[in-house]
PQR file with spaces between the fields and no chain letter, atoms N, CA, C, O and H, PARSE charges and radii, in Angstrom:
ATOM       1  N    UNK     1     176.513  254.277  105.724 -0.4000 1.5000
ATOM       2  CA   UNK     1     175.191  254.660  106.161 -0.0000 2.0000
ATOM       3  C    UNK     1     175.150  254.659  107.687  0.5500 1.7000
ATOM       4  O    UNK     1     175.651  253.726  108.316 -0.5500 1.4000
ATOM       5  N    UNK     2     174.571  255.672  108.279 -0.4000 1.5000
ATOM       6  CA   UNK     2     174.479  255.752  109.731 -0.0000 2.0000
ATOM       7  C    UNK     2     173.223  255.046  110.223  0.5500 1.7000
ATOM       8  O    UNK     2     172.256  254.873  109.480 -0.5500 1.4000
ATOM       9  H    UNK     2     174.164  256.429  107.768  0.4000 1.0000
ATOM      10  N    UNK     3     173.255  254.645  111.485 -0.4000 1.5000
ATOM      11  CA   UNK     3     172.125  253.985  112.135 -0.0000 2.0000
ATOM      12  C    UNK     3     171.839  254.717  113.427  0.5500 1.7000
ATOM      13  O    UNK     3     172.751  255.258  114.052 -0.5500 1.4000
ATOM      14  H    UNK     3     174.040  254.786  112.089  0.4000 1.0000
ATOM      15  N    UNK     4     170.574  254.738  113.833 -0.4000 1.5000
ATOM      16  CA   UNK     4     170.194  255.362  115.094 -0.0000 2.0000
ATOM      17  C    UNK     4     169.188  254.474  115.808  0.5500 1.7000
ATOM      18  O    UNK     4     168.322  253.861  115.183 -0.5500 1.4000
ATOM      19  H    UNK     4     169.833  254.299  113.325  0.4000 1.0000
ATOM      20  N    UNK     5     169.316  254.415  117.124 -0.4000 1.5000
ATOM      21  CA   UNK     5     168.422  253.607  117.942 -0.0000 2.0000
ATOM      22  C    UNK     5     167.998  254.416  119.159  0.5500 1.7000
ATOM      23  O    UNK     5     168.771  255.205  119.701 -0.5500 1.4000
ATOM      24  H    UNK     5     170.019  254.912  117.632  0.4000 1.0000
ATOM      25  N    UNK     6     166.763  254.207  119.574 -0.4000 1.5000
ATOM      26  CA   UNK     6     166.264  254.782  120.823 -0.0000 2.0000
ATOM      27  C    UNK     6     166.594  253.793  121.934  0.5500 1.7000
ATOM      28  O    UNK     6     166.416  252.585  121.777 -0.5500 1.4000
ATOM      29  H    UNK     6     166.134  253.566  119.133  0.4000 1.0000
ATOM      30  N    UNK     7     167.073  254.314  123.051 -0.4000 1.5000
ATOM      31  CA   UNK     7     167.361  253.467  124.204 -0.0000 2.0000
ATOM      32  C    UNK     7     166.376  253.817  125.307  0.5500 1.7000
ATOM      33  O    UNK     7     166.282  254.969  125.730 -0.5500 1.4000
ATOM      34  H    UNK     7     167.218  255.296  123.178  0.4000 1.0000
ATOM      35  N    UNK     8     165.638  252.803  125.770 -0.4000 1.5000
ATOM      36  CA   UNK     8     164.682  252.973  126.856 -0.0000 2.0000
ATOM      37  C    UNK     8     165.103  252.120  128.041  0.5500 1.7000
ATOM      38  O    UNK     8     165.562  250.990  127.879 -0.5500 1.4000
ATOM      39  H    UNK     8     165.715  251.867  125.427  0.4000 1.0000
ATOM      40  N    UNK     9     164.939  252.678  129.240 -0.4000 1.5000
ATOM      41  CA   UNK     9     165.237  251.969  130.472 -0.0000 2.0000
ATOM      42  C    UNK     9     164.045  252.156  131.395  0.5500 1.7000
ATOM      43  O    UNK     9     163.719  253.284  131.766 -0.5500 1.4000
ATOM      44  H    UNK     9     164.566  253.597  129.372  0.4000 1.0000
ATOM      45  N    UNK    10     163.397  251.072  131.766 -0.4000 1.5000
ATOM      46  CA   UNK    10     162.209  251.137  132.633 -0.0000 2.0000
ATOM      47  C    UNK    10     161.188  252.140  132.112  0.5500 1.7000
ATOM      48  O    UNK    10     160.732  253.005  132.859 -0.5500 1.4000
ATOM      49  H    UNK    10     163.662  250.156  131.465  0.4000 1.0000
ATOM      50  N    UNK    11     160.835  252.034  130.865 -0.4000 1.5000
ATOM      51  CA   UNK    11     159.840  252.898  130.219 -0.0000 2.0000
ATOM      52  C    UNK    11     160.233  254.375  130.196  0.5500 1.7000
ATOM      53  O    UNK    11     159.379  255.238  129.994 -0.5500 1.4000
ATOM      54  H    UNK    11     161.206  251.332  130.258  0.4000 1.0000
ATOM      55  N    UNK    12     161.496  254.667  130.398 -0.4000 1.5000
ATOM      56  CA   UNK    12     162.029  256.033  130.269 -0.0000 2.0000
ATOM      57  C    UNK    12     162.907  256.074  129.032  0.5500 1.7000
ATOM      58  O    UNK    12     163.731  255.185  128.818 -0.5500 1.4000
ATOM      59  H    UNK    12     162.190  253.966  130.563  0.4000 1.0000
ATOM      60  N    UNK    13     162.734  257.091  128.232 -0.4000 1.5000
ATOM      61  CA   UNK    13     163.601  257.243  127.073 -0.0000 2.0000
ATOM      62  C    UNK    13     164.906  257.862  127.551  0.5500 1.7000
ATOM      63  O    UNK    13     164.972  259.050  127.864 -0.5500 1.4000
ATOM      64  H    UNK    13     162.065  257.813  128.406  0.4000 1.0000
ATOM      65  N    UNK    14     165.940  257.034  127.600 -0.4000 1.5000
ATOM      66  CA   UNK    14     167.248  257.487  128.076 -0.0000 2.0000
ATOM      67  C    UNK    14     167.900  258.406  127.056  0.5500 1.7000
ATOM      68  O    UNK    14     168.529  259.403  127.410 -0.5500 1.4000
ATOM      69  H    UNK    14     165.887  256.068  127.346  0.4000 1.0000
ATOM      70  N    UNK    15     167.742  258.056  125.789 -0.4000 1.5000
ATOM      71  CA   UNK    15     168.344  258.844  124.721 -0.0000 2.0000
ATOM      72  C    UNK    15     168.396  258.046  123.439  0.5500 1.7000
ATOM      73  O    UNK    15     167.727  257.023  123.296 -0.5500 1.4000
ATOM      74  H    UNK    15     167.231  257.245  125.501  0.4000 1.0000
ATOM      75  N    UNK    16     169.188  258.519  122.522 -0.4000 1.5000
ATOM      76  CA   UNK    16     169.401  257.803  121.269 -0.0000 2.0000
ATOM      77  C    UNK    16     170.899  257.594  121.086  0.5500 1.7000
ATOM      78  O    UNK    16     171.724  258.318  121.642 -0.5500 1.4000
ATOM      79  H    UNK    16     169.732  259.351  122.638  0.4000 1.0000
ATOM      80  N    UNK    17     171.217  256.592  120.299 -0.4000 1.5000
ATOM      81  CA   UNK    17     172.593  256.408  119.863 -0.0000 2.0000
ATOM      82  C    UNK    17     172.597  256.501  118.350  0.5500 1.7000
ATOM      83  O    UNK    17     171.749  255.921  117.671 -0.5500 1.4000
ATOM      84  H    UNK    17     170.547  256.003  119.848  0.4000 1.0000
ATOM      85  N    UNK    18     173.552  257.228  117.842 -0.4000 1.5000
ATOM      86  CA   UNK    18     173.730  257.359  116.395 -0.0000 2.0000
ATOM      87  C    UNK    18     175.061  256.721  116.051  0.5500 1.7000
ATOM      88  O    UNK    18     176.091  257.034  116.647 -0.5500 1.4000
ATOM      89  H    UNK    18     174.241  257.699  118.393  0.4000 1.0000
ATOM      90  N    UNK    19     175.024  255.824  115.081 -0.4000 1.5000
ATOM      91  CA   UNK    19     176.227  255.084  114.744 -0.0000 2.0000
ATOM      92  C    UNK    19     176.730  255.346  113.343  0.5500 1.7000
ATOM      93  O    UNK    19     175.970  255.673  112.432 -0.5500 1.4000
ATOM      94  H    UNK    19     174.188  255.569  114.597  0.4000 1.0000
ATOM      95  N    UNK    20     178.030  255.194  113.199 -0.4000 1.5000
ATOM      96  CA   UNK    20     178.682  255.255  111.896 -0.0000 2.0000
ATOM      97  C    UNK    20     179.815  254.229  111.914  0.5500 1.7000
ATOM      98  O    UNK    20     179.844  253.358  112.784 -0.5500 1.4000
ATOM      99  H    UNK    20     178.648  254.928  113.940  0.4000 1.0000
ATOM     100  N    UNK    21     180.726  254.321  110.984 -0.4000 1.5000
ATOM     101  CA   UNK    21     181.799  253.326  110.900 -0.0000 2.0000
ATOM     102  C    UNK    21     182.735  253.340  112.107  0.5500 1.7000
ATOM     103  O    UNK    21     183.482  252.381  112.303 -0.5500 1.4000
ATOM     104  H    UNK    21     180.703  255.028  110.278  0.4000 1.0000
ATOM     105  N    UNK    22     182.720  254.386  112.914 -0.4000 1.5000
ATOM     106  CA   UNK    22     183.600  254.484  114.083 -0.0000 2.0000
ATOM     107  C    UNK    22     182.967  253.982  115.367  0.5500 1.7000
ATOM     108  O    UNK    22     183.678  253.735  116.341 -0.5500 1.4000
ATOM     109  H    UNK    22     182.113  255.165  112.755  0.4000 1.0000
ATOM     110  N    UNK    23     181.653  253.824  115.398 -0.4000 1.5000
ATOM     111  CA   UNK    23     180.968  253.395  116.611 -0.0000 2.0000
ATOM     112  C    UNK    23     179.671  254.157  116.801  0.5500 1.7000
ATOM     113  O    UNK    23     179.099  254.671  115.840 -0.5500 1.4000
ATOM     114  H    UNK    23     181.075  254.025  114.607  0.4000 1.0000
ATOM     115  N    UNK    24     179.203  254.229  118.044 -0.4000 1.5000
ATOM     116  CA   UNK    24     177.928  254.857  118.371 -0.0000 2.0000
ATOM     117  C    UNK    24     178.124  255.964  119.401  0.5500 1.7000
ATOM     118  O    UNK    24     178.858  255.796  120.375 -0.5500 1.4000
ATOM     119  H    UNK    24     179.667  253.811  118.825  0.4000 1.0000
ATOM     120  N    UNK    25     177.467  257.088  119.179 -0.4000 1.5000
ATOM     121  CA   UNK    25     177.504  258.209  120.113 -0.0000 2.0000
ATOM     122  C    UNK    25     176.146  258.326  120.782  0.5500 1.7000
ATOM     123  O    UNK    25     175.113  258.275  120.114 -0.5500 1.4000
ATOM     124  H    UNK    25     176.871  257.225  118.388  0.4000 1.0000
ATOM     125  N    UNK    26     176.145  258.486  122.112 -0.4000 1.5000
ATOM     126  CA   UNK    26     174.922  258.589  122.901 -0.0000 2.0000
ATOM     127  C    UNK    26     174.509  260.049  123.024  0.5500 1.7000
ATOM     128  O    UNK    26     175.339  260.922  123.276 -0.5500 1.4000
ATOM     129  H    UNK    26     176.985  258.528  122.655  0.4000 1.0000
ATOM     130  N    UNK    27     173.211  260.305  122.844 -0.4000 1.5000
ATOM     131  CA   UNK    27     172.625  261.631  123.026 -0.0000 2.0000
ATOM     132  C    UNK    27     171.494  261.506  124.033  0.5500 1.7000
ATOM     133  O    UNK    27     170.474  260.876  123.755 -0.5500 1.4000
ATOM     134  H    UNK    27     172.537  259.595  122.640  0.4000 1.0000
ATOM     135  N    UNK    28     171.674  262.104  125.198 -0.4000 1.5000
ATOM     136  CA   UNK    28     170.722  261.985  126.295 -0.0000 2.0000
ATOM     137  C    UNK    28     169.420  262.729  126.008  0.5500 1.7000
ATOM     138  O    UNK    28     169.422  263.816  125.430 -0.5500 1.4000
ATOM     139  H    UNK    28     172.503  262.616  125.424  0.4000 1.0000
ATOM     140  N    UNK    29     168.303  262.117  126.428 -0.4000 1.5000
ATOM     141  CA   UNK    29     167.013  262.802  126.339 -0.0000 2.0000
ATOM     142  C    UNK    29     166.342  262.879  127.708  0.5500 1.7000
ATOM     143  O    UNK    29     165.199  263.321  127.820 -0.5500 1.4000
ATOM     144  H    UNK    29     168.302  261.234  126.897  0.4000 1.0000
ATOM     145  N    UNK    30     167.054  262.447  128.744 -0.4000 1.5000
ATOM     146  CA   UNK    30     166.551  262.458  130.115 -0.0000 2.0000
ATOM     147  C    UNK    30     167.723  262.847  131.013  0.5500 1.7000
ATOM     148  O    UNK    30     168.816  262.295  130.891 -0.5500 1.4000
ATOM     149  H    UNK    30     167.983  262.088  128.652  0.4000 1.0000
ATOM     150  N    UNK    31     167.492  263.792  131.905 -0.4000 1.5000
ATOM     151  CA   UNK    31     168.579  264.311  132.756 -0.0000 2.0000
ATOM     152  C    UNK    31     169.307  263.212  133.528  0.5500 1.7000
ATOM     153  O    UNK    31     170.496  263.345  133.817 -0.5500 1.4000
ATOM     154  H    UNK    31     166.604  264.241  132.003  0.4000 1.0000
ATOM     155  N    UNK    32     168.611  262.142  133.859 -0.4000 1.5000
ATOM     156  CA   UNK    32     169.226  261.053  134.618 -0.0000 2.0000
ATOM     157  C    UNK    32     170.365  260.382  133.850  0.5500 1.7000
ATOM     158  O    UNK    32     171.192  259.688  134.443 -0.5500 1.4000
ATOM     159  H    UNK    32     167.645  262.035  133.625  0.4000 1.0000
ATOM     160  N    UNK    33     170.409  260.588  132.529 -0.4000 1.5000
ATOM     161  CA   UNK    33     171.413  259.940  131.693 -0.0000 2.0000
ATOM     162  C    UNK    33     172.413  260.934  131.096  0.5500 1.7000
ATOM     163  O    UNK    33     173.176  260.585  130.195 -0.5500 1.4000
ATOM     164  H    UNK    33     169.738  261.151  132.047  0.4000 1.0000
ATOM     165  N    UNK    34     172.406  262.153  131.592 -0.4000 1.5000
ATOM     166  CA   UNK    34     173.280  263.191  131.038 -0.0000 2.0000
ATOM     167  C    UNK    34     174.767  262.852  131.137  0.5500 1.7000
ATOM     168  O    UNK    34     175.560  263.338  130.331 -0.5500 1.4000
ATOM     169  H    UNK    34     171.786  262.436  132.324  0.4000 1.0000
ATOM     170  N    UNK    35     175.157  262.029  132.108 -0.4000 1.5000
ATOM     171  CA   UNK    35     176.582  261.656  132.220 -0.0000 2.0000
ATOM     172  C    UNK    35     177.064  260.860  131.014  0.5500 1.7000
ATOM     173  O    UNK    35     178.267  260.775  130.763 -0.5500 1.4000
ATOM     174  H    UNK    35     174.513  261.635  132.763  0.4000 1.0000
ATOM     175  N    UNK    36     176.126  260.275  130.264 -0.4000 1.5000
ATOM     176  CA   UNK    36     176.495  259.508  129.071 -0.0000 2.0000
ATOM     177  C    UNK    36     176.469  260.360  127.807  0.5500 1.7000
ATOM     178  O    UNK    36     176.951  259.931  126.758 -0.5500 1.4000
ATOM     179  H    UNK    36     175.150  260.344  130.468  0.4000 1.0000
ATOM     180  N    UNK    37     175.915  261.556  127.902 -0.4000 1.5000
ATOM     181  CA   UNK    37     175.736  262.409  126.719 -0.0000 2.0000
ATOM     182  C    UNK    37     177.070  262.696  126.027  0.5500 1.7000
ATOM     183  O    UNK    37     178.024  263.163  126.650 -0.5500 1.4000
ATOM     184  H    UNK    37     175.524  261.904  128.754  0.4000 1.0000
ATOM     185  N    UNK    38     177.113  262.406  124.736 -0.4000 1.5000
ATOM     186  CA   UNK    38     178.314  262.647  123.949 -0.0000 2.0000
ATOM     187  C    UNK    38     179.353  261.544  124.023  0.5500 1.7000
ATOM     188  O    UNK    38     180.366  261.594  123.325 -0.5500 1.4000
ATOM     189  H    UNK    38     176.339  262.027  124.230  0.4000 1.0000
ATOM     190  N    UNK    39     179.112  260.557  124.856 -0.4000 1.5000
ATOM     191  CA   UNK    39     180.070  259.456  125.020 -0.0000 2.0000
ATOM     192  C    UNK    39     179.968  258.494  123.839  0.5500 1.7000
ATOM     193  O    UNK    39     178.878  258.239  123.325 -0.5500 1.4000
ATOM     194  H    UNK    39     178.289  260.516  125.423  0.4000 1.0000
ATOM     195  N    UNK    40     181.111  257.965  123.417 -0.4000 1.5000
ATOM     196  CA   UNK    40     181.159  257.018  122.302 -0.0000 2.0000
ATOM     197  C    UNK    40     181.208  255.586  122.823  0.5500 1.7000
ATOM     198  O    UNK    40     181.842  255.293  123.837 -0.5500 1.4000
ATOM     199  H    UNK    40     181.996  258.172  123.834  0.4000 1.0000
ATOM     200  N    UNK    41     180.518  254.698  122.096 -0.4000 1.5000
ATOM     201  CA   UNK    41     180.450  253.285  122.450 -0.0000 2.0000
ATOM     202  C    UNK    41     180.766  252.436  121.233  0.5500 1.7000
ATOM     203  O    UNK    41     180.579  252.870  120.096 -0.5500 1.4000
ATOM     204  H    UNK    41     180.004  254.936  121.273  0.4000 1.0000
ATOM     205  N    UNK    42     181.244  251.230  121.476 -0.4000 1.5000
ATOM     206  CA   UNK    42     181.591  250.330  120.373 -0.0000 2.0000
ATOM     207  C    UNK    42     180.359  249.752  119.688  0.5500 1.7000
ATOM     208  O    UNK    42     180.427  249.348  118.527 -0.5500 1.4000
ATOM     209  H    UNK    42     181.396  250.878  122.400  0.4000 1.0000
ATOM     210  N    UNK    43     179.229  249.711  120.402 -0.4000 1.5000
ATOM     211  CA   UNK    43     177.990  249.187  119.817 -0.0000 2.0000
ATOM     212  C    UNK    43     176.791  249.807  120.528  0.5500 1.7000
ATOM     213  O    UNK    43     176.922  250.383  121.608 -0.5500 1.4000
ATOM     214  H    UNK    43     179.174  250.039  121.345  0.4000 1.0000
ATOM     215  N    UNK    44     175.629  249.680  119.908 -0.4000 1.5000
ATOM     216  CA   UNK    44     174.396  250.169  120.527 -0.0000 2.0000
ATOM     217  C    UNK    44     174.093  249.378  121.795  0.5500 1.7000
ATOM     218  O    UNK    44     173.587  249.934  122.769 -0.5500 1.4000
ATOM     219  H    UNK    44     175.522  249.212  119.031  0.4000 1.0000
ATOM     220  N    UNK    45     174.397  248.099  121.787 -0.4000 1.5000
ATOM     221  CA   UNK    45     174.145  247.263  122.965 -0.0000 2.0000
ATOM     222  C    UNK    45     174.999  247.708  124.154  0.5500 1.7000
ATOM     223  O    UNK    45     174.514  247.732  125.285 -0.5500 1.4000
ATOM     224  H    UNK    45     174.809  247.646  120.996  0.4000 1.0000
ATOM     225  N    UNK    46     176.249  248.055  123.916 -0.4000 1.5000
ATOM     226  CA   UNK    46     177.120  248.535  124.996 -0.0000 2.0000
ATOM     227  C    UNK    46     176.561  249.838  125.567  0.5500 1.7000
ATOM     228  O    UNK    46     176.588  250.044  126.780 -0.5500 1.4000
ATOM     229  H    UNK    46     176.643  248.036  122.997  0.4000 1.0000
ATOM     230  N    UNK    47     176.060  250.709  124.707 -0.4000 1.5000
ATOM     231  CA   UNK    47     175.443  251.959  125.166 -0.0000 2.0000
ATOM     232  C    UNK    47     174.198  251.669  125.993  0.5500 1.7000
ATOM     233  O    UNK    47     173.964  252.318  127.012 -0.5500 1.4000
ATOM     234  H    UNK    47     176.038  250.542  123.721  0.4000 1.0000
ATOM     235  N    UNK    48     173.400  250.703  125.562 -0.4000 1.5000
ATOM     236  CA   UNK    48     172.199  250.319  126.311 -0.0000 2.0000
ATOM     237  C    UNK    48     172.572  249.814  127.700  0.5500 1.7000
ATOM     238  O    UNK    48     171.930  250.183  128.684 -0.5500 1.4000
ATOM     239  H    UNK    48     173.590  250.175  124.734  0.4000 1.0000
ATOM     240  N    UNK    49     173.595  248.980  127.792 -0.4000 1.5000
ATOM     241  CA   UNK    49     174.039  248.463  129.089 -0.0000 2.0000
ATOM     242  C    UNK    49     174.520  249.600  129.991  0.5500 1.7000
ATOM     243  O    UNK    49     174.260  249.586  131.194 -0.5500 1.4000
ATOM     244  H    UNK    49     174.116  248.680  126.993  0.4000 1.0000
ATOM     245  N    UNK    50     175.208  250.569  129.429 -0.4000 1.5000
ATOM     246  CA   UNK    50     175.675  251.717  130.216 -0.0000 2.0000
ATOM     247  C    UNK    50     174.492  252.514  130.755  0.5500 1.7000
ATOM     248  O    UNK    50     174.512  252.958  131.903 -0.5500 1.4000
ATOM     249  H    UNK    50     175.419  250.580  128.452  0.4000 1.0000
ATOM     250  N    UNK    51     173.465  252.698  129.933 -0.4000 1.5000
ATOM     251  CA   UNK    51     172.272  253.428  130.375 -0.0000 2.0000
ATOM     252  C    UNK    51     171.558  252.660  131.481  0.5500 1.7000
ATOM     253  O    UNK    51     171.112  253.256  132.462 -0.5500 1.4000
ATOM     254  H    UNK    51     173.449  252.338  129.000  0.4000 1.0000
ATOM     255  N    UNK    52     171.448  251.357  131.332 -0.4000 1.5000
ATOM     256  CA   UNK    52     170.810  250.544  132.366 -0.0000 2.0000
ATOM     257  C    UNK    52     171.608  250.599  133.669  0.5500 1.7000
ATOM     258  O    UNK    52     171.027  250.635  134.753 -0.5500 1.4000
ATOM     259  H    UNK    52     171.811  250.874  130.536  0.4000 1.0000
ATOM     260  N    UNK    53     172.919  250.605  133.565 -0.4000 1.5000
ATOM     261  CA   UNK    53     173.773  250.673  134.750 -0.0000 2.0000
ATOM     262  C    UNK    53     173.575  251.985  135.502  0.5500 1.7000
ATOM     263  O    UNK    53     173.738  252.037  136.721 -0.5500 1.4000
ATOM     264  H    UNK    53     173.391  250.575  132.684  0.4000 1.0000
ATOM     265  N    UNK    54     173.228  253.035  134.783 -0.4000 1.5000
ATOM     266  CA   UNK    54     172.984  254.331  135.430 -0.0000 2.0000
ATOM     267  C    UNK    54     171.829  254.238  136.426  0.5500 1.7000
ATOM     268  O    UNK    54     171.818  254.949  137.430 -0.5500 1.4000
ATOM     269  H    UNK    54     173.096  252.993  133.792  0.4000 1.0000
ATOM     270  N    UNK    55     170.858  253.364  136.155 -0.4000 1.5000
ATOM     271  CA   UNK    55     169.717  253.190  137.051 -0.0000 2.0000
ATOM     272  C    UNK    55     169.825  251.918  137.886  0.5500 1.7000
ATOM     273  O    UNK    55     168.878  251.533  138.572 -0.5500 1.4000
ATOM     274  H    UNK    55     170.866  252.786  135.339  0.4000 1.0000
ATOM     275  N    UNK    56     170.977  251.275  137.821 -0.4000 1.5000
ATOM     276  CA   UNK    56     171.220  250.113  138.655 -0.0000 2.0000
ATOM     277  C    UNK    56     170.577  248.834  138.178  0.5500 1.7000
ATOM     278  O    UNK    56     170.368  247.918  138.974 -0.5500 1.4000
ATOM     279  H    UNK    56     171.746  251.588  137.264  0.4000 1.0000
ATOM     280  N    UNK    57     170.257  248.746  136.893 -0.4000 1.5000
ATOM     281  CA   UNK    57     169.708  247.506  136.351 -0.0000 2.0000
ATOM     282  C    UNK    57     170.478  247.117  135.106  0.5500 1.7000
ATOM     283  O    UNK    57     170.829  247.966  134.287 -0.5500 1.4000
ATOM     284  H    UNK    57     170.428  249.490  136.247  0.4000 1.0000
ATOM     285  N    UNK    58     170.735  245.834  134.971 -0.4000 1.5000
ATOM     286  CA   UNK    58     171.415  245.355  133.770 -0.0000 2.0000
ATOM     287  C    UNK    58     170.574  244.332  133.033  0.5500 1.7000
ATOM     288  O    UNK    58     171.014  243.775  132.027 -0.5500 1.4000
ATOM     289  H    UNK    58     170.449  245.144  135.636  0.4000 1.0000
ATOM     290  N    UNK    59     169.358  244.077  133.527 -0.4000 1.5000
ATOM     291  CA   UNK    59     168.475  243.120  132.852 -0.0000 2.0000
ATOM     292  C    UNK    59     168.081  243.669  131.488  0.5500 1.7000
ATOM     293  O    UNK    59     167.648  244.816  131.378 -0.5500 1.4000
ATOM     294  H    UNK    59     169.001  244.530  134.344  0.4000 1.0000
ATOM     295  N    UNK    60     168.229  242.853  130.451 -0.4000 1.5000
ATOM     296  CA   UNK    60     167.936  243.261  129.081 -0.0000 2.0000
ATOM     297  C    UNK    60     166.517  242.861  128.715  0.5500 1.7000
ATOM     298  O    UNK    60     166.082  241.749  129.016 -0.5500 1.4000
ATOM     299  H    UNK    60     168.580  241.921  130.540  0.4000 1.0000
ATOM     300  N    UNK    61     165.795  243.766  128.065 -0.4000 1.5000
ATOM     301  CA   UNK    61     164.436  243.476  127.629 -0.0000 2.0000
ATOM     302  C    UNK    61     164.465  242.619  126.373  0.5500 1.7000
ATOM     303  O    UNK    61     165.473  242.566  125.668 -0.5500 1.4000
ATOM     304  H    UNK    61     166.148  244.669  127.821  0.4000 1.0000
ATOM     305  N    UNK    62     163.356  241.952  126.102 -0.4000 1.5000
ATOM     306  CA   UNK    62     163.266  241.036  124.966 -0.0000 2.0000
ATOM     307  C    UNK    62     163.517  241.728  123.641  0.5500 1.7000
ATOM     308  O    UNK    62     164.051  241.108  122.721 -0.5500 1.4000
ATOM     309  H    UNK    62     162.537  241.995  126.675  0.4000 1.0000
ATOM     310  N    UNK    63     163.148  242.996  123.516 -0.4000 1.5000
ATOM     311  CA   UNK    63     163.326  243.707  122.247 -0.0000 2.0000
ATOM     312  C    UNK    63     164.481  244.701  122.319  0.5500 1.7000
ATOM     313  O    UNK    63     164.423  245.784  121.738 -0.5500 1.4000
ATOM     314  H    UNK    63     162.715  243.500  124.264  0.4000 1.0000
ATOM     315  N    UNK    64     165.518  244.317  123.034 -0.4000 1.5000
ATOM     316  CA   UNK    64     166.662  245.213  123.184 -0.0000 2.0000
ATOM     317  C    UNK    64     167.433  245.338  121.877  0.5500 1.7000
ATOM     318  O    UNK    64     167.141  244.662  120.891 -0.5500 1.4000
ATOM     319  H    UNK    64     165.564  243.437  123.507  0.4000 1.0000
ATOM     320  N    UNK    65     168.400  246.198  121.898 -0.4000 1.5000
ATOM     321  CA   UNK    65     169.164  246.539  120.699 -0.0000 2.0000
ATOM     322  C    UNK    65     170.059  245.406  120.233  0.5500 1.7000
ATOM     323  O    UNK    65     170.409  244.512  121.003 -0.5500 1.4000
ATOM     324  H    UNK    65     168.637  246.747  122.699  0.4000 1.0000
ATOM     325  N    UNK    66     170.424  245.460  118.954 -0.4000 1.5000
ATOM     326  CA   UNK    66     171.329  244.439  118.403 -0.0000 2.0000
ATOM     327  C    UNK    66     172.738  244.577  118.949  0.5500 1.7000
ATOM     328  O    UNK    66     173.619  243.798  118.587 -0.5500 1.4000
ATOM     329  H    UNK    66     170.139  246.186  118.328  0.4000 1.0000
């Protein structure tokens, strides 16, 4: 079964990650995160950290991804 999560950074929707047995793929929904579009990650949390790094912040919100 696949899983999908929305990733938000500073109230901006960076994109979504869709996961399967191989990992998670990032799909950008904001031009600022296009460099991550199509990139594969080992987990949704790793993708979230990469998106936050794009804007120079690594602080995790209380309701961040698993």
